[in-house]
C-alpha positions as CSV (number, residue, x, y, z in Angstrom):
1,X,7.3,70.4,28.8
2,X,7.1,67.7,32.5
3,X,3.5,67.0,31.5
4,X,4.7,65.6,28.5
5,X,7.4,63.6,29.5
6,X,5.0,62.3,32.2
7,X,2.5,61.3,29.3
8,X,5.5,59.9,27.3
9,X,7.1,57.6,29.9
10,X,4.1,55.2,30.7
11,X,3.2,55.6,26.9
12,X,6.3,54.1,25.4
13,X,6.1,51.5,28.7
14,X,3.0,50.1,27.5
15,X,4.2,49.8,23.5
16,X,7.2,48.1,24.9
17,X,4.8,45.9,26.9
18,X,2.2,45.2,23.6
19,X,5.6,44.7,21.7
20,X,6.7,42.1,23.6
21,X,3.4,40.6,23.4
22,X,3.1,40.5,19.8
23,X,6.4,38.8,19.9
24,X,5.4,36.2,22.4
25,X,2.4,35.5,20.3
26,X,3.9,35.6,17.2
27,X,6.7,32.8,18.5
28,X,3.7,30.7,19.7
29,X,2.1,31.2,16.8
30,X,5.1,29.8,14.6
31,X,5.9,26.7,17.2
32,X,1.9,26.0,16.8
33,X,2.5,25.9,12.9
34,X,5.9,24.2,12.9
35,X,4.1,21.5,15.0
36,X,1.1,21.3,13.0
37,X,3.4,21.0,10.0
38,X,5.5,18.4,11.7
39,X,2.1,16.4,12.4
40,X,1.0,16.7,8.7
41,X,4.6,15.1,7.5
42,X,4.5,12.4,9.8
43,X,0.8,11.4,9.3
44,X,1.4,11.6,5.1
45,X,4.2,9.8,5.4
46,X,2.2,7.1,8.0
47,X,-0.5,7.0,4.6
48,X,2.2,6.3,2.6
49,X,3.6,3.5,4.0
50,X,0.0,2.0,5.0
51,X,-0.4,2.8,0.7
52,X,2.5,1.0,0.1
53,X,2.1,-2.2,2.0
54,X,-1.5,-2.1,1.0
55,X,-0.1,-2.2,-3.2
56,X,2.0,-5.2,-1.4
57,X,-0.6,-7.1,-0.7
58,X,-2.2,-7.0,-3.7
59,X,0.8,-7.7,-5.7
60,X,1.2,-10.9,-3.7
61,X,-2.6,-11.6,-3.9
62,X,-2.1,-11.2,-7.8
63,X,1.4,-13.1,-7.8
64,X,-0.6,-15.8,-6.0
65,X,-3.9,-16.3,-8.4
66,X,-1.4,-16.0,-11.4
67,X,0.4,-19.1,-9.9
68,X,-2.5,-21.0,-9.4
69,X,-4.0,-20.0,-13.1
70,X,-0.1,-21.7,-14.3
71,X,-1.1,-24.9,-12.1
72,X,-4.5,-25.4,-13.2
73,X,-3.3,-24.5,-17.0
74,X,-0.8,-27.1,-16.8
75,X,-3.3,-30.0,-15.2
76,X,-5.8,-28.9,-18.1
77,X,-2.8,-29.8,-20.2
78,X,-2.1,-33.2,-18.7
79,X,-5.7,-34.2,-18.4
80,X,-6.2,-33.4,-22.2
81,X,-2.9,-35.4,-23.1
82,X,-4.3,-38.2,-20.8
83,X,-7.9,-38.0,-22.6
84,X,-6.4,-37.9,-26.3
85,X,-3.6,-41.2,-25.4
86,X,-7.3,-42.9,-24.2
87,X,-9.3,-42.1,-26.9
88,X,-6.2,-42.8,-29.5
89,X,-6.1,-46.6,-27.4
90,X,-10.0,-46.9,-27.9
91,X,-10.3,-45.8,-31.5
92,X,-7.3,-48.2,-32.6
93,X,-7.6,-51.7,-33.6
94,X,-6.7,-54.4,-30.9
95,X,-3.5,-55.3,-31.3
96,X,-2.6,-59.3,-30.9
97,X,-1.1,-58.5,-27.1
98,X,-4.4,-57.1,-26.1
99,X,-6.1,-59.9,-27.6
100,X,-4.4,-62.1,-25.9
101,X,-4.6,-60.2,-22.4
102,X,-8.0,-60.2,-22.9
103,X,-8.5,-63.8,-23.6
104,X,-6.6,-64.5,-20.4
105,X,-9.3,-62.7,-18.3
């Protein structure tokens, strides 16, 4: 009986020690996982912010290109109107005032 008690005490001691070690390792592993997940969330948020910024830059670029195209279109319309007016003047028969002004030159 004494031998049984004597053998049981060290076994319980080592079992307790191993259980405590297991709990410590689990806690450490959990902390690492929590830290990893936290870092992963931060990285994903940073990536989302970068993508949002890039989309804003792209949108601005297309807005500028659209504005430039509208200006170009207006300039073409103005040139076409000027060209049409010039052609109309050239095709029209000379008026009396035009003839008088040409004679003075």
